N, C-alpha and C positions, 0 to 999 in steps of 0.2 A: 654615564657615570652612575654608580650606585647611590641610593638614597642616603646610606650611612657609610661615610668614608672609613670608619673603623672596622667595618665588617670584613674587609679584605685581610686585616691583620689577625682577626680571630680565627679564620678558617684554617691556616696552617697549624695554629696551636691545637686545634681540635684534632687534626690529623696526627700530630705527634703524640698527643695524649692517648690516642686510641691504642698505640703500641702494635700496629700491624707489622707485617713482615718487612716492608721497605722503610718503615719509619726509624728514626734514630733510637727511639725508646725500645722498639722491638729488637734492634740490633744489639743494644746494650744489654737487654734482658737475656738474649741468647748467649752473649759473650760471658755474662756473669754465671749463667747456668753451666756453660762449658767449663769455665774456670773452676767451678765447684766439683764437677764430676770427672774431669779429665785426669787429675792425679790418681783418683781411685780406679779409674779404668786402666790406667797404665800399670798400677799395682796388680790388678787382676791379670793383665797380659804377662807380666813378669812371673807371677805365681803359676800361671798356666804353663809357661815354658819350663819352669823349674819342676813342676809336678810331672810333666811328660818325660823329662830327662830322668826323673827318679822312678819311673815305672808306674805312674798313676794316670793313665790316659783318660779315664772317664771323669776324674776330678779336674783334670786340665780342660776337658770339654765343657764342664759346667762353668769354669772360670772364663773360658772364651765367650760363652753365652752371656755371662754377666757383663763382661767388658763390652760386648757388642750392644747390649741394652744401654749402657752408659754412654757409648759413643754415637748414639742416634743423631745428635746434631751434626756430626761430621760423617757423612755417608761413606767416603772411601775407607776410613778407619773401621767403621762398623762392618763394612763388607769384608774387610780383611779378617776381622775376628770371626765372622760367620763362616768364611771359607776354611779357617782353621778348625772350627767346630765340625763342619761337614766332613773334613778330611779324617778327623779322629773317629767320629761316630758312624760315618759312611751312610748318612741319611741326608735328604734335602732339608734345608732350614725351615721349611713349612711344617716339618714334623717336630719342631722344637717347642710347640705349645704345651701347656700343662695337661697332664693326663686327666685330671679331675674335671676339666671343662668338657672333655670328650665323653667321659662317663656320664656326666649330668645330662648332656644332650641325648645320649643313647637311652637313658632312663625315661626322659620325657617322651621319646618316640615310642618306647615299649609301653608306657602307661596309656598312651592314646590308642594304641593298636589292640590292647587287651580290654575286653568289656569288664566293667566292675559289677560283679554279681550282687554285692550288697546294695548297690543303687537300685537294682531291679526288685529286691525283696522289701524295701522300705514301704512302698504303698500297700503291700499285702499285710504287713505287720500293723499298720495304722488302721486298716479297715476291719480288723478282727476284734 
């Protein structure tokens, strides 16, 4: 028997308060997040279908991507949106990242590979 009989009652409350994936608090939190984003995601899906019918495929692809981002908690719906995006753009979904991140990483690589001439001249200027 434990030294403190009330300690057994405290342990489940601590687990529920943590809000992990399996806890009721975590399930409620995910459900509330989904309830807030699902209507907006559905609107993006409907707008994407309408834009594609009206002849704006790349606008539709952008809306499918936004819907997929909002449907992240429901993997099958997110996957459906990504498949529509891939169909329109004809690229794998890994290419859907922002271009600015790719440019910044390329700049960092090029900065490290090119020597900085000003850095080499500074000691010469100070010694004169």
